[in-house]
N, C-alpha and C positions, 0 to 999 in steps of 0.2 A: 247239288242233288246227287244222291247215289242211286245207281241203277241196279236193282237186285235181280230183275228178270234175266234169265240166261239168253232168251231170244233177243231182247233189247241189247244186251251186252254184245252178242254176236253181230247184230246189225250195226251198232256204233263202231265196233272194231272193223267191220267190212268197209264202212264208209270212210273211216279214217285211213285204213290201209290203201284204199283206192286213191284217195287224194294224195297221200304221201308218195305212192308209186308214180303218179302223174308228175309230181315235182321232181322225183329222182330221174324220170325219163328225160328230163331236159339237161341233166348233168352228165359229165364225163367222169370216168373213174380210171385211176392208174394204180396198178398193183405192183409192189416190190417186196422182196424178201431176201434174207440171208441164205436160205436153203430152199431149193425148188420144191414146189408141191406141198409145202407145209402150211397150207391154208385151206379154208373150207369152200373155196370158189371153183373147185374142179372135182370131178369124180375121184374119190379117195383110192389110194393104193392099199397096201397091206397094213399100214400104220394108222392108228387113231390118236388124236391129240386132244389136250385140254387147251382151249384158247382163252387167254386172260385179257379182258378189255374193260376199260373204265366205263362206269355207268353213263357218263355224259356223252360217250361216243357210241352208245348202243344203237341208236337209230341209224347213224351213218353206216355202221358195220353190217347191220341186218339188211338194209335196203339198197346199198350201193351196187351190189351184184347178187346174182342168184347163188345161194349156198347149196351144198350137197351133203346129205347124211349127217346132220348135226342136231343135237339137243341143247337146250339152254335151261339153266336154273332160273325160275321165276317165282317171285314172292307169292305167298298165299293171300296177301291183302287184296281187297275187292278192287282197288284201283289198278292192280296188276292183271286183273282178269282180261282187260282190253288188250294188253300186251300179249297175253297167252293166246287169245283168240287170233290176234294178228299173226303170231308166229305159226299157228296152225294153217292159216291161209297161205303163208309163204313156204310151207313145207318144212318148218322147223318144229321139232318136238319139244313142247314145254314140259318141264318137270317142276311141279309146284312145291315151294318150300323156301326157307331162308336160313341164314346163320343164327337168327334170333328165335324164330318159331319153327318147330319141326325140322330144325337144321340137320340133325343126325339122321332122321328118317329120310329127308330129301336126299342126302348124300348116299345113303344105302340104296334108295330108289334109282339114283343116277348110275350107280355101279351095276345095278340089276338090269336096267332097261337099255343101257347104251353100249352093249357089247360090240355092236357093229357101227357105232356112231361117234363122230367127234362130239366134244362137249364144250360149249361156250359158257363162261362164268364171268360175272361182273363182281370182282372180289371186294369192291368197296360198297356193294349194296347189301340190303335194301335201304338202309337209313344212314349210311356214312360211318365215320367221317369221309369226306370227299377225297378220293384217290389215296386212301390208306388201306393197304391190303389186309384182309382178314385171313385166318389160317385155313379156311375150308378148302381152297384149291390146292394148297400144299398137302393137306391130309389126303385129298382125293388122289393126287398124283402118287403119293407114297403108298396108298392102298392098291392102286391099279397098275403101277409101273409105267403109266403114260407120261410122256414128256409134256411140259407146259410151254406153249408158244406165246411169248409176249407180243401184243399187238398195239398198233396206234393207227388212228384214222383221223385225218384233218381235212379241212376245206380251204380252198383259196379264198372264198367269200362265204360267210355264213351269218346266221342269227344265233344268239345265245339267250335262251330263256331261263330265267332264274327260278329254281325250285326251292323246296324247304331245306334241302341239305346239299344239293348239287345243281348244276345247270344242265340244259339239254341243248346240244348243238344241232341246228337244222341248216342244210345247205340253201344258199340263195339260188334261184333259177339260173341255169346255164353256167354254173361254176364247175370247177374240177375237184373231185374228191380223191385224196391220196390214201391208199390202204397199205399198211406196212406190217410185215411179220418179221420177228427176230429169230435168232437161233434157238431151237428148242432147248429147254432147260431140264435136265434129268434130275429127278428127286430120288434119293435112296429109299428103297423099300424099308418099312418098319421104322421110319424116322420118329424120334421122340418129339413130344410137343415142345420141349425146351429148345429144339433146333429149328422150329418153324420160323421164328422172327428173322434169323439170318437169311433164309431163302426168300422171305417176304421182302426184305430190304433190297436184295439182289434183283428181284423181279420189278419192284417199284422203280429202281434206278434204270433198268433196261427199258421199261416202258416210257420213262421220261426221255431217255436218249433217242429212242425211235421217234417219238413225237417231235422233238426238236429238229431231227433230220428232215422230217416231212414238212415242218413249218418253214425250214430254210429252203427246201425245194419249191414249196408253194410261193415263196417270195422271190423265186428266180435265181437262187444261189446255186452254184455248182458244188457237188460233193465228190470225194474220191470214189472212183468206180467200185472199189472193193466193198464199200459200205452201202451201196445201193444196187446190188445185183438184182436183176429182174427175176421174179418168180413166175410170172405169167404175162 
């Protein structure tokens, strides 16, 4: 059943957000990164970044810690209205649009309204393929001059709920969530569309590397100190 009423949408989002917050309150989170302060979990300095995160890790990334001064691209589909309302509750600014519908307009809106905000994008959304990067974030970085920060978020113990094209990871109570940011990737200004795929492959590979590192740490394995420098 689809809920068309804005008030009902806000109520459902508030109830869901409250329940998810209660779940995450039982969890610990550990944050690591290659470069200090290149993450949205502390008051930002002078730089603003584009954070690239996979759609199935969105819930973990948004709820694990309080974010500061960040906007996120959210689909215009009715089902995504709950996510947009939840983001408003959490202090995250949703910008409605997608790479399929109103994509160019949404990207222009992102550029216009996020002068003083970080931007989080799920580059494999809204309809997949799963963990295949679309060019929107590369285009946005090339237009704005902002670096892209590849991210990975994993749980020591979690549930995985299967969706139409991707899964959603939800932490089990009292588990540990590992948040990881990589070295910011600079994209040349004025990049041609023919050059987008090479940067997309680079970012995909880096996000996979970061995830494998965090999965190893979650499993109790030791990594070289230089590859797991603390960010906060």
